Backbone and ligand atoms as CSV (ligand in chain L), in Angstrom:
chain,resi,resn,atom,element,x,y,z
A,1,MET,N,N,0.845,-1.190,0.001
A,1,MET,CA,C,0.003,-0.006,0.017
A,1,MET,C,C,0.871,1.271,0.011
A,2,LYS,N,N,0.468,2.232,-0.806
A,2,LYS,CA,C,1.232,3.484,-0.889
A,2,LYS,C,C,1.200,4.233,0.442
A,3,LYS,N,N,2.330,4.735,0.864
A,3,LYS,CA,C,2.404,5.447,2.165
A,3,LYS,C,C,1.837,6.880,2.013
A,4,PRO,N,N,1.141,7.394,3.014
A,4,PRO,CA,C,0.546,8.733,2.896
A,4,PRO,C,C,1.599,9.838,2.956
A,5,VAL,N,N,1.192,10.980,2.446
A,5,VAL,CA,C,1.992,12.204,2.486
A,5,VAL,C,C,1.516,13.036,3.700
A,6,LEU,N,N,2.458,13.599,4.437
A,6,LEU,CA,C,2.079,14.494,5.499
A,6,LEU,C,C,1.873,15.852,4.922
A,7,VAL,N,N,0.787,16.527,5.237
A,7,VAL,CA,C,0.508,17.870,4.670
A,7,VAL,C,C,0.187,18.855,5.754
A,8,SER,N,N,0.536,20.136,5.501
A,8,SER,CA,C,0.121,21.199,6.425
A,8,SER,C,C,-1.385,21.219,6.493
A,9,ALA,N,N,-1.934,21.192,7.739
A,9,ALA,CA,C,-3.373,21.120,7.876
A,9,ALA,C,C,-4.092,22.296,7.255
A,10,CYS,N,N,-3.495,23.496,7.277
A,10,CYS,CA,C,-4.153,24.636,6.722
A,10,CYS,C,C,-4.334,24.506,5.211
A,11,LEU,N,N,-3.433,23.747,4.532
A,11,LEU,CA,C,-3.580,23.569,3.057
A,11,LEU,C,C,-4.766,22.641,2.783
A,12,ALA,N,N,-5.132,21.853,3.757
A,12,ALA,CA,C,-6.274,20.935,3.593
A,12,ALA,C,C,-7.570,21.590,3.990
A,13,GLY,N,N,-7.508,22.913,4.299
A,13,GLY,CA,C,-8.761,23.638,4.632
A,13,GLY,C,C,-9.148,23.471,6.125
A,14,ILE,N,N,-8.217,23.078,6.942
A,14,ILE,CA,C,-8.493,22.955,8.384
A,14,ILE,C,C,-8.220,24.275,9.052
A,15,TYR,N,N,-9.046,24.606,10.000
A,15,TYR,CA,C,-8.913,25.900,10.719
A,15,TYR,C,C,-7.736,25.870,11.693
A,16,CYS,N,N,-6.601,26.420,11.264
A,16,CYS,CA,C,-5.434,26.442,12.118
A,16,CYS,C,C,-4.468,27.547,11.806
A,17,SER,N,N,-4.743,28.300,10.714
A,17,SER,CA,C,-3.791,29.353,10.331
A,17,SER,C,C,-3.715,30.440,11.399
A,18,TYR,N,N,-2.578,31.077,11.584
A,18,TYR,CA,C,-2.366,32.047,12.665
A,18,TYR,C,C,-3.416,33.150,12.674
A,19,ASN,N,N,-3.892,33.550,11.459
A,19,ASN,CA,C,-4.820,34.647,11.344
A,19,ASN,C,C,-6.272,34.224,11.327
A,20,GLY,N,N,-6.479,32.931,11.586
A,20,GLY,CA,C,-7.859,32.451,11.635
A,20,GLY,C,C,-8.481,32.227,10.254
A,21,SER,N,N,-7.620,32.271,9.239
A,21,SER,CA,C,-8.197,32.062,7.897
A,21,SER,C,C,-7.702,30.664,7.396
A,22,TYR,N,N,-7.832,30.481,6.108
A,22,TYR,CA,C,-7.527,29.171,5.493
A,22,TYR,C,C,-6.545,29.332,4.349
A,23,ASN,N,N,-5.759,28.348,4.168
A,23,ASN,CA,C,-4.838,28.326,2.996
A,23,ASN,C,C,-5.194,27.203,2.067
A,24,THR,N,N,-6.491,26.928,1.956
A,24,THR,CA,C,-6.994,25.788,1.244
A,24,THR,C,C,-6.393,25.645,-0.139
A,25,THR,N,N,-5.828,24.526,-0.451
A,25,THR,CA,C,-5.180,24.244,-1.745
A,25,THR,C,C,-5.821,22.953,-2.268
A,26,GLU,N,N,-6.550,23.114,-3.385
A,26,GLU,CA,C,-7.412,22.018,-3.844
A,26,GLU,C,C,-6.668,20.720,-4.093
A,27,SER,N,N,-5.434,20.803,-4.594
A,27,SER,CA,C,-4.672,19.569,-4.830
A,27,SER,C,C,-4.355,18.815,-3.548
A,28,VAL,N,N,-4.173,19.554,-2.460
A,28,VAL,CA,C,-3.900,18.933,-1.191
A,28,VAL,C,C,-5.207,18.360,-0.569
A,29,VAL,N,N,-6.275,19.133,-0.693
A,29,VAL,CA,C,-7.595,18.614,-0.251
A,29,VAL,C,C,-7.916,17.299,-0.942
A,30,GLU,N,N,-7.590,17.223,-2.217
A,30,GLU,CA,C,-7.918,16.022,-3.009
A,30,GLU,C,C,-7.104,14.831,-2.500
A,31,LEU,N,N,-5.841,15.062,-2.120
A,31,LEU,CA,C,-5.014,13.981,-1.581
A,31,LEU,C,C,-5.629,13.464,-0.294
A,32,VAL,N,N,-6.133,14.367,0.575
A,32,VAL,CA,C,-6.736,13.943,1.833
A,32,VAL,C,C,-8.031,13.210,1.545
A,33,ARG,N,N,-8.794,13.701,0.562
A,33,ARG,CA,C,-10.074,13.086,0.177
A,33,ARG,C,C,-9.857,11.638,-0.263
A,34,ARG,N,N,-8.723,11.426,-0.955
A,34,ARG,CA,C,-8.431,10.056,-1.484
A,34,ARG,C,C,-7.785,9.194,-0.426
A,35,GLY,N,N,-7.569,9.711,0.785
A,35,GLY,CA,C,-6.892,8.933,1.836
A,35,GLY,C,C,-5.402,8.786,1.641
A,36,GLU,N,N,-4.814,9.738,0.857
A,36,GLU,CA,C,-3.352,9.653,0.540
A,36,GLU,C,C,-2.573,10.673,1.307
A,37,ALA,N,N,-3.199,11.463,2.159
A,37,ALA,CA,C,-2.482,12.507,2.900
A,37,ALA,C,C,-3.038,12.611,4.327
A,38,ILE,N,N,-2.120,12.972,5.248
A,38,ILE,CA,C,-2.523,13.187,6.638
A,38,ILE,C,C,-2.256,14.645,6.959
A,39,PRO,N,N,-3.311,15.431,7.353
A,39,PRO,CA,C,-3.109,16.839,7.712
A,39,PRO,C,C,-2.549,16.973,9.145
A,40,PHE,N,N,-1.630,17.919,9.331
A,40,PHE,CA,C,-1.073,18.149,10.639
A,40,PHE,C,C,-0.658,19.624,10.728
A,41,CYS,N,N,-0.921,20.247,11.915
A,41,CYS,CA,C,-0.477,21.587,12.156
A,41,CYS,C,C,0.469,21.600,13.344
A,42,PRO,N,N,1.754,21.816,13.144
A,42,PRO,CA,C,2.726,21.792,14.238
A,42,PRO,C,C,2.496,22.905,15.262
A,43,GLU,N,N,2.028,24.051,14.846
A,43,GLU,CA,C,1.851,25.138,15.822
A,43,GLU,C,C,0.716,24.852,16.775
A,44,VAL,N,N,-0.408,24.373,16.271
A,44,VAL,CA,C,-1.537,24.009,17.101
A,44,VAL,C,C,-1.173,22.806,18.005
A,45,HIS,N,N,-0.508,21.805,17.446
A,45,HIS,CA,C,-0.118,20.645,18.250
A,45,HIS,C,C,0.994,20.991,19.222
A,46,GLY,N,N,1.658,22.117,19.033
A,46,GLY,CA,C,2.644,22.554,20.012
A,46,GLY,C,C,2.013,23.337,21.128
A,47,GLY,N,N,0.698,23.577,21.036
A,47,GLY,CA,C,0.010,24.210,22.152
A,47,GLY,C,C,-0.467,25.633,21.893
A,48,LEU,N,N,-0.337,26.134,20.690
A,48,LEU,CA,C,-0.732,27.498,20.378
A,48,LEU,C,C,-2.207,27.545,19.892
A,49,PRO,N,N,-2.917,28.648,20.200
A,49,PRO,CA,C,-4.327,28.764,19.772
A,49,PRO,C,C,-4.475,29.257,18.356
A,50,THR,N,N,-5.704,29.172,17.868
A,50,THR,CA,C,-6.070,29.751,16.567
A,50,THR,C,C,-7.232,30.710,16.770
A,51,PRO,N,N,-7.157,31.978,16.407
A,51,PRO,CA,C,-5.955,32.618,15.845
A,51,PRO,C,C,-4.933,32.910,16.923
A,52,ARG,N,N,-3.741,33.297,16.450
A,52,ARG,CA,C,-2.616,33.631,17.353
A,52,ARG,C,C,-1.763,34.741,16.721
A,53,PRO,N,N,-0.969,35.440,17.510
A,53,PRO,CA,C,-0.112,36.441,16.894
A,53,PRO,C,C,0.877,35.797,15.935
A,54,PRO,N,N,1.213,36.488,14.823
A,54,PRO,CA,C,2.175,35.909,13.887
A,54,PRO,C,C,3.536,35.745,14.527
A,55,CYS,N,N,4.213,34.722,14.171
A,55,CYS,CA,C,5.605,34.420,14.642
A,55,CYS,C,C,6.585,34.447,13.504
A,56,GLU,N,N,7.809,34.741,13.825
A,56,GLU,CA,C,8.884,34.586,12.807
A,56,GLU,C,C,10.074,33.921,13.500
A,57,LEU,N,N,10.844,33.218,12.669
A,57,LEU,CA,C,12.054,32.516,13.151
A,57,LEU,C,C,13.257,33.451,12.959
A,58,ASN,N,N,13.977,33.630,14.053
A,58,ASN,CA,C,15.143,34.485,14.013
A,58,ASN,C,C,16.404,33.680,13.612
A,59,ALA,N,N,17.425,34.415,13.243
A,59,ALA,CA,C,18.685,33.737,12.796
A,59,ALA,C,C,19.288,32.923,13.922
A,60,ASP,N,N,19.021,33.251,15.166
A,60,ASP,CA,C,19.580,32.485,16.300
A,60,ASP,C,C,18.771,31.264,16.632
A,61,GLY,N,N,17.680,31.000,15.860
A,61,GLY,CA,C,16.892,29.794,16.107
A,61,GLY,C,C,15.682,30.005,17.024
A,62,ARG,N,N,15.573,31.216,17.623
A,62,ARG,CA,C,14.398,31.463,18.459
A,62,ARG,C,C,13.219,31.877,17.604
A,63,VAL,N,N,12.034,31.465,18.060
A,63,VAL,CA,C,10.811,31.882,17.412
A,63,VAL,C,C,10.078,32.883,18.325
A,64,VAL,N,N,9.826,34.031,17.795
A,64,VAL,CA,C,9.211,35.134,18.607
A,64,VAL,C,C,8.021,35.649,17.880
A,65,ASP,N,N,6.914,35.937,18.619
A,65,ASP,CA,C,5.781,36.509,17.997
A,65,ASP,C,C,5.854,38.034,17.950
A,66,ASN,N,N,4.869,38.661,17.323
A,66,ASN,CA,C,4.998,40.105,17.095
A,66,ASN,C,C,4.663,40.947,18.336
A,67,THR,N,N,4.394,40.262,19.475
A,67,THR,CA,C,4.319,40.971,20.752
A,67,THR,C,C,5.637,40.802,21.538
A,68,GLY,N,N,6.555,40.048,20.983
A,68,GLY,CA,C,7.832,39.833,21.664
A,68,GLY,C,C,7.893,38.579,22.461
A,69,ALA,N,N,6.779,37.824,22.510
A,69,ALA,CA,C,6.772,36.555,23.289
A,69,ALA,C,C,7.551,35.435,22.626
A,70,ASP,N,N,8.382,34.735,23.370
A,70,ASP,CA,C,9.164,33.655,22.830
A,70,ASP,C,C,8.296,32.417,22.692
A,71,ARG,N,N,8.157,31.855,21.489
A,71,ARG,CA,C,7.306,30.688,21.239
A,71,ARG,C,C,8.125,29.470,20.771
A,72,THR,N,N,9.431,29.544,21.024
A,72,THR,CA,C,10.313,28.482,20.543
A,72,THR,C,C,9.888,27.120,21.100
A,73,GLU,N,N,9.565,27.091,22.369
A,73,GLU,CA,C,9.236,25.789,22.974
A,73,GLU,C,C,8.033,25.141,22.292
A,74,GLN,N,N,6.972,25.954,22.024
A,74,GLN,CA,C,5.803,25.414,21.364
A,74,GLN,C,C,6.107,24.923,19.955
A,75,PHE,N,N,6.916,25.710,19.241
A,75,PHE,CA,C,7.252,25.317,17.880
A,75,PHE,C,C,8.068,23.974,17.847
A,76,LEU,N,N,8.992,23.870,18.806
A,76,LEU,CA,C,9.825,22.632,18.850
A,76,LEU,C,C,8.968,21.464,19.212
A,77,ARG,N,N,8.040,21.653,20.192
A,77,ARG,CA,C,7.171,20.556,20.636
A,77,ARG,C,C,6.281,20.098,19.462
A,78,GLY,N,N,5.690,21.058,18.772
A,78,GLY,CA,C,4.835,20.745,17.637
A,78,GLY,C,C,5.597,19.976,16.515
A,79,ALA,N,N,6.813,20.421,16.281
A,79,ALA,CA,C,7.616,19.757,15.255
A,79,ALA,C,C,7.931,18.338,15.654
A,80,GLU,N,N,8.233,18.131,16.893
A,80,GLU,CA,C,8.517,16.756,17.376
A,80,GLU,C,C,7.285,15.845,17.286
A,81,GLU,N,N,6.152,16.397,17.593
A,81,GLU,CA,C,4.878,15.619,17.460
A,81,GLU,C,C,4.583,15.269,15.996
A,82,GLY,N,N,4.878,16.218,15.087
A,82,GLY,CA,C,4.690,15.962,13.687
A,82,GLY,C,C,5.630,14.881,13.172
A,83,LEU,N,N,6.869,14.930,13.615
A,83,LEU,CA,C,7.823,13.894,13.225
A,83,LEU,C,C,7.364,12.554,13.747
A,84,LYS,N,N,6.859,12.544,14.969
A,84,LYS,CA,C,6.366,11.285,15.553
A,84,LYS,C,C,5.261,10.700,14.649
A,85,LEU,N,N,4.307,11.570,14.237
A,85,LEU,CA,C,3.213,11.147,13.376
A,85,LEU,C,C,3.719,10.657,12.009
A,86,ALA,N,N,4.687,11.372,11.463
A,86,ALA,CA,C,5.222,11.015,10.158
A,86,ALA,C,C,5.836,9.604,10.207
A,87,LYS,N,N,6.597,9.334,11.279
A,87,LYS,CA,C,7.261,8.074,11.414
A,87,LYS,C,C,6.205,6.965,11.633
A,88,LEU,N,N,5.230,7.252,12.456
A,88,LEU,CA,C,4.149,6.288,12.738
A,88,LEU,C,C,3.422,5.871,11.473
A,89,ALA,N,N,3.152,6.848,10.595
A,89,ALA,CA,C,2.404,6.586,9.357
A,89,ALA,C,C,3.324,6.165,8.200
A,90,GLY,N,N,4.628,6.196,8.421
A,90,GLY,CA,C,5.529,5.767,7.368
A,90,GLY,C,C,5.680,6.814,6.248
A,91,CYS,N,N,5.467,8.078,6.569
A,91,CYS,CA,C,5.508,9.106,5.501
A,91,CYS,C,C,6.978,9.326,5.103
A,92,SER,N,N,7.239,9.394,3.788
A,92,SER,CA,C,8.572,9.757,3.326
A,92,SER,C,C,8.584,11.109,2.630
A,93,GLU,N,N,7.353,11.685,2.474
A,93,GLU,CA,C,7.247,12.982,1.784
A,93,GLU,C,C,6.224,13.842,2.541
A,94,ALA,N,N,6.423,15.169,2.436
A,94,ALA,CA,C,5.491,16.103,3.018
A,94,ALA,C,C,5.266,17.247,2.043
A,95,ILE,N,N,4.047,17.826,2.104
A,95,ILE,CA,C,3.769,19.049,1.324
A,95,ILE,C,C,3.340,20.079,2.363
A,96,LEU,N,N,4.172,21.113,2.509
A,96,LEU,CA,C,3.987,22.072,3.596
A,96,LEU,C,C,3.788,23.461,3.073
A,97,LYS,N,N,3.209,24.341,3.890
A,97,LYS,CA,C,2.873,25.726,3.506
A,97,LYS,C,C,4.165,26.548,3.362
A,98,ALA,N,N,4.286,27.151,2.163
A,98,ALA,CA,C,5.474,27.955,1.884
A,98,ALA,C,C,5.600,29.148,2.826
A,99,ARG,N,N,6.834,29.436,3.197
A,99,ARG,CA,C,7.291,30.613,3.988
A,99,ARG,C,C,6.792,30.669,5.425
A,100,SER,N,N,6.083,29.652,5.905
A,100,SER,CA,C,5.708,29.641,7.303
A,100,SER,C,C,6.874,29.454,8.213
A,101,PRO,N,N,6.902,30.055,9.407
A,101,PRO,CA,C,8.029,29.821,10.321
A,101,PRO,C,C,8.098,28.400,10.814
A,102,SER,N,N,7.040,27.629,10.685
A,102,SER,CA,C,7.068,26.222,10.978
A,102,SER,C,C,7.273,25.393,9.698
A,103,CYS,N,N,6.455,25.660,8.729
A,103,CYS,CA,C,6.310,24.749,7.563
A,103,CYS,C,C,7.123,25.184,6.334
A,104,GLY,N,N,7.611,26.400,6.322
A,104,GLY,CA,C,8.293,26.884,5.093
A,104,GLY,C,C,9.518,26.088,4.776
A,105,LYS,N,N,9.802,25.972,3.457
A,105,LYS,CA,C,11.027,25.314,3.021
A,105,LYS,C,C,11.839,26.253,2.086
A,106,ASP,N,N,13.118,26.365,2.370
A,106,ASP,CA,C,14.058,27.170,1.597
A,106,ASP,C,C,13.921,28.665,1.752
A,107,VAL,N,N,12.705,29.165,1.945
A,107,VAL,CA,C,12.510,30.611,2.120
A,107,VAL,C,C,11.543,30.872,3.258
A,108,ILE,N,N,11.948,31.728,4.175
A,108,ILE,CA,C,11.096,32.136,5.310
A,108,ILE,C,C,11.279,33.646,5.503
A,109,TYR,N,N,10.541,34.209,6.456
A,109,TYR,CA,C,10.721,35.608,6.793
A,109,TYR,C,C,11.833,35.722,7.896
A,110,ASP,N,N,12.427,36.909,7.928
A,110,ASP,CA,C,13.699,37.047,8.667
A,110,ASP,C,C,13.634,37.338,10.153
A,111,GLY,N,N,12.380,37.464,10.689
A,111,GLY,CA,C,12.268,37.738,12.118
A,111,GLY,C,C,12.026,39.205,12.475
A,112,THR,N,N,11.980,40.044,11.434
A,112,THR,CA,C,11.817,41.479,11.713
A,112,THR,C,C,10.374,41.941,11.445
A,113,PHE,N,N,9.506,41.078,10.990
A,113,PHE,CA,C,8.123,41.416,10.672
A,113,PHE,C,C,8.005,42.555,9.647
A,114,THR,N,N,8.929,42.544,8.718
A,114,THR,CA,C,8.958,43.547,7.639
A,114,THR,C,C,8.744,42.938,6.284
A,115,SER,N,N,8.270,41.685,6.249
A,115,SER,CA,C,8.030,40.928,4.997
A,115,SER,C,C,9.375,40.657,4.250
A,116,THR,N,N,10.445,40.700,4.986
A,116,THR,CA,C,11.762,40.419,4.369
A,116,THR,C,C,12.041,38.943,4.348
A,117,ARG,N,N,12.295,38.428,3.160
A,117,ARG,CA,C,12.516,36.973,2.996
A,117,ARG,C,C,14.009,36.663,3.100
A,118,VAL,N,N,14.279,35.508,3.679
A,118,VAL,CA,C,15.696,34.996,3.751
A,118,VAL,C,C,15.653,33.525,3.426
A,119,ARG,N,N,16.821,33.003,3.073
A,119,ARG,CA,C,16.912,31.573,2.851
A,119,ARG,C,C,16.849,30.859,4.175
A,120,GLY,N,N,16.084,29.762,4.248
A,120,GLY,CA,C,15.989,28.997,5.507
A,120,GLY,C,C,14.722,28.169,5.503
A,121,ASN,N,N,14.675,27.247,6.436
A,121,ASN,CA,C,13.512,26.375,6.594
A,121,ASN,C,C,12.787,26.690,7.873
A,122,GLY,N,N,11.486,26.502,7.927
A,122,GLY,CA,C,10.722,26.594,9.157
A,122,GLY,C,C,11.153,25.475,10.087
A,123,VAL,N,N,10.763,25.565,11.365
A,123,VAL,CA,C,11.200,24.620,12.391
A,123,VAL,C,C,10.752,23.190,12.074
A,124,PHE,N,N,9.514,23.047,11.638
A,124,PHE,CA,C,8.968,21.708,11.362
A,124,PHE,C,C,9.608,21.156,10.100
A,125,ALA,N,N,9.648,21.949,9.009
A,125,ALA,CA,C,10.217,21.481,7.787
A,125,ALA,C,C,11.659,21.031,8.000
A,126,ASP,N,N,12.395,21.826,8.779
A,126,ASP,CA,C,13.785,21.515,9.046
A,126,ASP,C,C,13.934,20.166,9.759
A,127,LEU,N,N,13.075,19.914,10.747
A,127,LEU,CA,C,13.195,18.638,11.484
A,127,LEU,C,C,12.873,17.458,10.560
A,128,LEU,N,N,11.844,17.623,9.697
A,128,LEU,CA,C,11.506,16.543,8.795
A,128,LEU,C,C,12.681,16.259,7.849
A,129,LEU,N,N,13.254,17.321,7.293
A,129,LEU,CA,C,14.370,17.154,6.384
A,129,LEU,C,C,15.540,16.452,7.039
A,130,LYS,N,N,15.824,16.854,8.295
A,130,LYS,CA,C,16.949,16.202,9.031
A,130,LYS,C,C,16.679,14.738,9.324
A,131,ASN,N,N,15.419,14.342,9.233
A,131,ASN,CA,C,15.069,12.919,9.471
A,131,ASN,C,C,14.746,12.183,8.142
A,132,GLY,N,N,15.232,12.751,7.055
A,132,GLY,CA,C,15.176,12.010,5.782
A,132,GLY,C,C,13.847,12.101,5.045
A,133,ILE,N,N,12.941,12.994,5.476
A,133,ILE,CA,C,11.682,13.119,4.795
A,133,ILE,C,C,11.759,14.277,3.772
A,134,THR,N,N,11.347,13.994,2.574
A,134,THR,CA,C,11.392,14.956,1.492
A,134,THR,C,C,10.292,15.988,1.687
A,135,VAL,N,N,10.627,17.275,1.639
A,135,VAL,CA,C,9.631,18.303,1.899
A,135,VAL,C,C,9.408,19.127,0.563
A,136,HIS,N,N,8.140,19.255,0.206
A,136,HIS,CA,C,7.711,20.119,-0.898
A,136,HIS,C,C,6.865,21.240,-0.279
A,137,THR,N,N,6.603,22.216,-1.078
A,137,THR,CA,C,5.608,23.217,-0.684
A,137,THR,C,C,4.417,23.150,-1.654
A,138,GLU,N,N,3.329,23.870,-1.287
A,138,GLU,CA,C,2.187,23.858,-2.200
A,138,GLU,C,C,2.504,24.653,-3.468
A,139,GLU,N,N,3.553,25.476,-3.397
A,139,GLU,CA,C,3.906,26.278,-4.572
A,139,GLU,C,C,4.778,25.425,-5.530
A,140,ILE,N,N,5.566,24.505,-4.972
A,140,ILE,CA,C,6.363,23.594,-5.830
A,140,ILE,C,C,6.065,22.179,-5.334
A,141,PRO,N,N,4.906,21.624,-5.762
A,141,PRO,CA,C,4.468,20.307,-5.280
A,141,PRO,C,C,5.302,19.231,-5.928
A,142,PRO,N,N,5.237,17.993,-5.450
A,142,PRO,CA,C,5.941,16.878,-6.068
A,142,PRO,C,C,5.439,16.697,-7.515
A,143,SER,N,N,6.331,16.305,-8.420
A,143,SER,CA,C,5.913,16.009,-9.784
A,143,SER,C,C,5.178,14.682,-9.786
A,144,LYS,N,N,4.209,14.544,-10.625
A,144,LYS,CA,C,3.369,13.321,-10.613
A,144,LYS,C,C,4.038,12.169,-11.379
L,1,SF4,S1,S,1.952,25.811,11.306
L,1,SF4,FE1,FE,1.963,24.969,9.238
L,1,SF4,S2,S,0.035,23.794,9.196
L,1,SF4,FE2,FE,-0.105,25.168,10.906
L,1,SF4,S3,S,-1.163,26.932,10.139
L,1,SF4,FE3,FE,1.057,27.328,9.980
L,1,SF4,S4,S,1.563,26.758,7.925
L,1,SF4,FE4,FE,-0.425,25.812,8.364
């Protein structure tokens, strides 16, 4: 049996985005509908509410929200829970939300809340990559 893909829950239309909205992406919804994907939100599973203040990842590895509160612990906890789920389900691939401080791959915001992009991975994407899981984004999905 084909192993499922782990996907950012917000891409599947689940209510978990920081601003209380949705990032619904029809191709991801379709994977879930077919039983080929498992939705997961590392920030919510790390203990943060929806909606919540936006967070950004700093160069020193700390995650801070726009009120100055340090959310590193919640981000790390959520990433660990997501890795646990990925291993449990045998996922070797993930499709995650681009530029998120948790889910972004290759490009994220720089921690200044000025919409400045830098090279880097979100906390969750980085942990999956370090554990051998291939990470795509909804903007550059896996080729069929
Ligand atoms: S942490 Fe990931 S799954 Fe959760 S809302 Fe942000 S981008 Fe979506």
